[in-house]
N, C-alpha and C positions, 0 to 999 in steps of 0.2 A: 701458638694459635693457628690454624690452616682456618684462612679464611674467615675472619672474627667478626661477627656479627655486628653491626653498629651500634646497639647498644653496650656494647663490650668496648669497642671505642671511642664512643663517650664516655662509660665510665672511665677507661685509663687513659683521660686527660683531664676527666675529672681528678684523679687519684694523682697527679701530677699537680696541679694546682693547688690542691688543698695539701700536697707537698710543702710547695713553692712557700705558699702561709708560712707556715708553720715552722719552717728554714726560716723566715727573714722574724717571726714574734714566737718564738719558741716557748711564752713564760704561757698563750694561750690554750684554752681550749675547745672542745668542739664548735660551741656554740657564738665564742667571738671567730673563728675562724669561719662559721658559716654568716655572722652578720657580717662580716669584713667583705668576703668576696660578695654577699648582694648587692652591700652599698657602693664598693670598688667594682668589678666586673659585671652587675645588675644580671647576675649569674639565681635562678629562685634552687635551693634546695630546703630540704626536709632536714631537722636537726637527726631525725634518727641516721639522717642519709649519709651526713657527714660523720655523726656518731660511730656506725657502721666502717667507715673506710678507718675510719683513726683508731678503732679498735683491729683491722682487717692487715693495719698494714702497719702497727705498734707506733702509730704516733701520738704523740701526750703531755702533757702539757711540761715540763720544765719546773716550773709556781709551785707553792704555799697557800693553802688557803689557810686565812688569818682567821683568829675568830678569838671574841673577847670574851674574859670571862666575868659578872660580873663583879665586884670589893662588897665589902660588908657597907652600910650603910654609912654615912659621912653625913657629921653637921653642915649645914648649911653656913655658908659664911657670905658667896654673893646669890642674888638673884638669878635664875636661870627663868629665862623668858619665851624658852623653845619648848621645854618637859619632850612631851611626846608629837610634837605638831610638826613634825620633821614632813610628811608625807602629806598635809595639808595648807601646802604653798603653793602659791598660784600665778608668779611673778618676775623678772629677774630684777636684783640688788632687792628681792625683799629679807633676804638672811646670808648675809655673809658668814663662812665660819675660817677657823688661821690657826695653825700648828705650825713647830719648826721637828725636822725629821734631820736625823744625822747622818755618815758614814765617812770612810776615811778613802782618798784614792792616792796608790803612789805616793804615801805616809803623808801627807794632807789631810787635815780635818775639815769639812766641809759643814757647816750646817744651809738648811735651805727651806726657807717658811713658805708655807704657801698660804693662802686665800682661795678659799674656794664657793664660790655662788653655791650653795645648796638646793634653787629650785633645780639647776640641770648640770648640778655640778663641776660647775667650766669655774678655770685657772683664772680669775679674773686681777693676782697679781704675785706676785711670789721677788724674794729677796735670794741671795747668794752670800754668803762669811765664808773663807778660808779663815779663820782663827774659832777657838774654842770660845762664847762666850760674846762674841759679837751681836752686839743687840741692833745692828744697821739695817740685815738683812729682814728684821721685823719691822722697821720703820720704810726701808726703802718700798716692801710689798704694798703696806698699810698707802704711802702716796699714790704709788699706782692704784688702788681700790677707790681710793679719793679723787683723784683725776675721772673714774669714769661717772662712779657716780655724779657729777659736777656734770658731765654729759647725756648724762641717761635716770638718773634716778630722782623723781619729785617725792617721791612720799615715803615714807618712814621705813631707814634702812637697821636691822638688827647685828650689830657683831654678836658674835658669840666666838669666848676661846675658853683656855682652859685658864687654870687661875696662878699663871707660870709670873717669875720677876718681872718682866718686861711689859705684856701684858696688864698689868694690876698697878705701873708703873704713873708718875703724874704726868712724865713726859709725855708718854704715848698715848694715856688721852686727851690732854692737852691739843695733840693735833686733829684729833676728831667733834673739838667745841665746838665750833661754826658751824655744823653738819647737820643732818636731820637727822642725827645717828644716836641709836638706844644702846647700850652696852648689857651683853647679856655674859655668864659664866658656868660651867660646870662645875659640877661640888666637888670639892678637893680627892685626888685621887678616884674620881669618878671616870674613866674613861667611854662610857655609855654614854652619856651623857652628850658624847657630842661625836654621836655613830658615823654622822660624814665623813669626818678627818678618822678617825679610828680604821673607816672599810676603805678608804682608799690608801691610806700612806700606803702600807704593805705592800697592795698593790702596785705602787708608781713604787716604791726602790726595787722592786722585784723586779720590774719591767727596763728601768733604768738599769739593771745590775745584769739581766740577761738577753733582752733586745738591744738593748743601744751601749753595751758593752764598757759602762761605767766604769771599770777597774781599770780597762786598758787604755782609758782620754787621755791625751793630754793638751785637751780642750776642754775642763769641766762645767767655766761657764757656756761659752759655745754650746755644747752639748746638750745643758739644762734648757737651754734659750732654744734650740732644738726639739724637745722633748716635752715642752709647753706647746709650741703650733701643734706637735702633734696630738696629743692628749687631747684635745680641741678641736683637733679639725678631720683626725686620722681616725684615733682611736675609739670603736665602737663600745658602749657603754653598758652592760649589763641592765643597770638601775631605770640606764632610759630606753628600753627595750631595745636594743643595740642601736640605735640613734648616737653619731657625736653628739657632745654640748651643741658646737654652732649650729648644728644639721637642726637638734628640735628649737632651739630658741626662732633659725629661720623659719620654718614649717609653721611656725606658732605666730608669725608676723612681727616677730622681736626687731630691734635695729640691735648691728652688732659694731661695735665699735673698738677698735684695737687702738 
């Protein structure tokens, strides 16, 4: 191009920036790329502008979209205290949800148990075990949650899980008996009763593999710790209008405890 205009030069800079963000976060789509650029670089683009650049530059998310199909009706075995009230949450630690996900890295099987604050999707506790069926990951994550509850939660907390053997065990539930916590459970075989976990777990595994190179890691515990910080403080969340969990919490005047 001979004597390119300022607009053309600016567009080239924008393309370079968008490519760089995509290179570091290949699982992201154009909306999340745009939100990240706004948060980190204070540059205001329209979603359509970023979408058009991604389209013409063949920048595509390497991730998949996870969607759950509702199974047949199940017989109720445990009370679900949430039902369709997920969108009506008003404060931190109103509802905590938990689930376990697993993966193999270099021949070692890992189980990662995550605890989310359903209000701002923040990871408030986690545990990692390198042996199949090891329940320590559940207990480690729960203890982190209980420590945070001591610091900041005064009202009732609902802990919602599936009906897995650890979550229903006496030893697990004995840990919370001295706290102002009510238990809630999804119906058996009904992952849609816990939409927070079911939507996030797929994305998290995807980002760990694609963006954090999980399968190449020589130190999985360190990588998971780094990802948790990244997830809470750096990663724009679609459910939060592309704010991070900690960003939203601070903007609404709530304290952050680590």
